[in-house]
Backbone as JSON Lines, residues from 0, in Angstrom:
{"i":0,"aa":"M","n":[88.07,107.73,89.14],"ca":[87.01,107.7,90.59],"c":[85.65,107.92,89.09]}
{"i":1,"aa":"R","n":[86.02,109.36,87.73],"ca":[84.71,109.47,87.29],"c":[84.53,108.19,86.25]}
{"i":2,"aa":"R","n":[85.54,107.7,85.57],"ca":[85.39,106.38,84.84],"c":[84.51,105.51,85.47]}
{"i":3,"aa":"A","n":[85.3,104.76,86.72],"ca":[83.99,103.78,87.35],"c":[82.73,104.2,87.77]}
{"i":4,"aa":"L","n":[82.47,105.87,87.82],"ca":[81.0,106.07,88.52],"c":[80.37,105.86,86.62]}
{"i":5,"aa":"D","n":[80.8,106.56,85.86],"ca":[80.14,106.37,84.23],"c":[80.21,104.92,83.45]}
{"i":6,"aa":"K","n":[80.44,103.94,84.4],"ca":[80.56,102.64,83.98],"c":[79.22,101.77,85.02]}
{"i":7,"aa":"G","n":[78.83,102.68,85.4],"ca":[77.99,102.49,86.77],"c":[78.15,102.11,88.22]}
{"i":8,"aa":"N","n":[79.62,102.12,88.42],"ca":[79.6,101.55,90.23],"c":[78.89,102.32,90.67]}
{"i":9,"aa":"E","n":[78.98,102.63,92.0],"ca":[78.63,103.06,92.58],"c":[79.35,103.71,94.22]}
{"i":10,"aa":"R","n":[79.35,104.41,94.68],"ca":[80.11,104.23,96.13],"c":[78.91,104.14,97.07]}
{"i":11,"aa":"D","n":[78.83,103.13,98.13],"ca":[78.12,102.15,98.92],"c":[78.63,103.69,100.34]}
{"i":12,"aa":"P","n":[77.31,103.66,101.23],"ca":[78.46,104.16,102.78],"c":[78.7,103.21,103.34]}
{"i":13,"aa":"R","n":[80.3,103.63,104.17],"ca":[80.78,103.23,105.03],"c":[79.72,102.22,105.84]}
{"i":14,"aa":"N","n":[80.48,100.84,106.0],"ca":[80.23,100.25,107.29],"c":[80.31,99.35,108.09]}
{"i":15,"aa":"G","n":[79.99,98.99,109.33],"ca":[80.71,98.31,110.51],"c":[82.33,99.48,110.65]}
{"i":16,"aa":"N","n":[82.82,98.64,111.27],"ca":[84.01,99.34,111.94],"c":[84.97,99.51,110.52]}
{"i":17,"aa":"V","n":[85.31,101.18,110.07],"ca":[86.16,100.89,108.91],"c":[87.85,100.99,109.65]}
{"i":18,"aa":"F","n":[88.04,101.48,111.08],"ca":[89.28,101.05,111.69],"c":[89.91,99.61,112.4]}
{"i":19,"aa":"R","n":[89.46,98.76,112.27],"ca":[89.07,97.16,112.11],"c":[91.12,97.0,111.27]}
{"i":20,"aa":"M","n":[91.27,96.12,111.92],"ca":[92.95,95.56,111.28],"c":[92.15,94.5,110.9]}
{"i":21,"aa":"P","n":[93.4,94.05,109.89],"ca":[93.32,92.18,109.71],"c":[93.89,91.99,110.88]}
{"i":22,"aa":"G","n":[93.7,90.49,110.78],"ca":[94.45,89.34,111.77],"c":[94.58,87.99,110.87]}
{"i":23,"aa":"A","n":[96.23,87.68,111.88],"ca":[96.71,86.31,111.24],"c":[97.05,85.73,112.03]}
{"i":24,"aa":"F","n":[96.88,84.25,112.21],"ca":[97.17,83.68,113.34],"c":[97.25,82.62,112.67]}
{"i":25,"aa":"L","n":[98.15,81.42,113.39],"ca":[98.35,79.92,113.1],"c":[98.29,79.36,114.22]}
{"i":26,"aa":"V","n":[97.12,78.4,114.23],"ca":[96.57,78.11,115.47],"c":[96.54,76.59,115.57]}
{"i":27,"aa":"Q","n":[97.02,75.7,116.34],"ca":[96.64,73.93,116.45],"c":[96.39,73.55,117.43]}
{"i":28,"aa":"G","n":[95.01,72.78,117.29],"ca":[94.01,72.39,118.67],"c":[94.12,74.15,119.32]}
{"i":29,"aa":"D","n":[94.25,74.02,120.45],"ca":[93.26,75.3,121.29],"c":[94.42,76.01,121.46]}
{"i":30,"aa":"E","n":[96.0,75.6,121.29],"ca":[96.64,76.54,121.0],"c":[97.39,77.65,119.96]}
{"i":31,"aa":"V","n":[97.36,78.5,120.06],"ca":[97.68,79.85,119.07],"c":[99.2,79.84,119.03]}
{"i":32,"aa":"L","n":[99.77,78.82,118.08],"ca":[101.01,78.8,117.9],"c":[101.96,80.48,117.43]}
{"i":33,"aa":"W","n":[101.03,81.23,116.92],"ca":[101.86,82.45,115.98],"c":[100.73,83.14,115.48]}
{"i":34,"aa":"H","n":[101.41,84.71,116.03],"ca":[100.07,85.81,115.38],"c":[100.86,86.95,115.26]}
{"i":35,"aa":"H","n":[100.35,87.85,114.47],"ca":[101.4,88.47,113.21],"c":[99.87,90.41,114.02]}
{"i":36,"aa":"D","n":[100.51,90.78,115.08],"ca":[100.31,92.43,115.29],"c":[100.2,93.51,113.84]}
{"i":37,"aa":"F","n":[99.39,93.65,113.52],"ca":[99.75,94.56,112.52],"c":[99.77,96.79,112.85]}
{"i":38,"aa":"Q","n":[100.56,96.64,111.95],"ca":[100.48,98.24,112.6],"c":[99.64,99.05,111.3]}
{"i":39,"aa":"H","n":[99.3,98.5,109.78],"ca":[98.39,99.1,109.14],"c":[97.73,97.81,108.36]}
{"i":40,"aa":"S","n":[96.93,98.06,107.88],"ca":[96.1,97.03,106.73],"c":[96.91,96.8,105.71]}
{"i":41,"aa":"G","n":[98.29,97.72,104.72],"ca":[98.54,96.73,103.99],"c":[99.73,96.13,104.38]}
{"i":42,"aa":"E","n":[99.99,96.06,105.83],"ca":[101.16,95.31,105.94],"c":[101.19,93.38,105.97]}
{"i":43,"aa":"L","n":[102.26,93.18,105.47],"ca":[102.3,91.64,105.38],"c":[103.09,90.87,106.4]}
{"i":44,"aa":"P","n":[102.36,90.29,107.24],"ca":[103.04,89.07,107.89],"c":[104.77,88.34,107.38]}
{"i":45,"aa":"D","n":[105.44,88.29,108.11],"ca":[106.62,87.72,107.85],"c":[106.37,85.74,107.57]}
{"i":46,"aa":"F","n":[105.93,85.14,106.42],"ca":[105.38,84.01,107.02],"c":[105.93,83.02,106.63]}
{"i":47,"aa":"E","n":[107.22,83.76,105.8],"ca":[108.48,82.71,106.13],"c":[109.22,82.52,107.41]}
{"i":48,"aa":"N","n":[108.42,83.2,108.16],"ca":[109.26,82.8,109.52],"c":[108.31,82.51,110.37]}
{"i":49,"aa":"L","n":[107.45,81.58,110.19],"ca":[106.23,81.11,110.93],"c":[106.55,79.58,111.37]}
{"i":50,"aa":"P","n":[106.75,79.49,112.64],"ca":[106.7,78.31,113.28],"c":[106.19,76.96,112.8]}
{"i":51,"aa":"L","n":[106.9,75.77,112.51],"ca":[106.33,74.58,111.6],"c":[105.14,74.01,113.1]}
{"i":52,"aa":"P","n":[104.06,73.77,112.65],"ca":[103.34,73.1,113.55],"c":[103.55,71.68,113.76]}
{"i":53,"aa":"N","n":[103.25,71.03,114.74],"ca":[103.43,69.96,115.56],"c":[102.86,68.84,114.6]}
{"i":54,"aa":"R","n":[103.83,68.05,113.51],"ca":[102.77,67.4,112.77],"c":[102.87,65.46,113.19]}
{"i":55,"aa":"D","n":[103.42,65.57,114.95],"ca":[102.62,64.15,115.54],"c":[101.49,64.54,115.35]}
{"i":56,"aa":"T","n":[100.94,65.1,115.81],"ca":[99.0,64.99,116.33],"c":[98.44,64.84,115.36]}
{"i":57,"aa":"E","n":[97.6,64.46,115.62],"ca":[96.34,64.14,114.63],"c":[95.47,65.5,113.94]}
{"i":58,"aa":"P","n":[95.43,65.45,113.13],"ca":[94.32,66.81,112.96],"c":[92.79,66.02,114.01]}
{"i":59,"aa":"R","n":[92.33,67.55,114.2],"ca":[91.33,67.52,114.45],"c":[89.65,67.67,113.88]}
{"i":60,"aa":"E","n":[88.7,67.16,113.78],"ca":[88.07,67.8,113.15],"c":[87.3,69.14,113.78]}
{"i":61,"aa":"S","n":[86.78,69.55,111.95],"ca":[86.52,71.23,112.43],"c":[84.71,71.0,113.17]}
{"i":62,"aa":"T","n":[84.89,72.22,114.03],"ca":[83.81,72.49,114.52],"c":[83.07,72.85,113.74]}
{"i":63,"aa":"V","n":[83.52,73.86,112.9],"ca":[83.0,74.95,111.82],"c":[81.35,74.35,111.25]}
């Protein structure tokens, strides 16, 4: 910690919700196909066992 401070790095006050958990979702269209409920912020979801999305449907344009 001291080395970081000596290099000019500073500690900022925490902001927002510091207890918020991450989210992982697989969405196709309007349907959530898979989600992972995290137990802690460092947990990794089991990405190898994700369900495969239905490839028969046309991709929708993003509304973002």
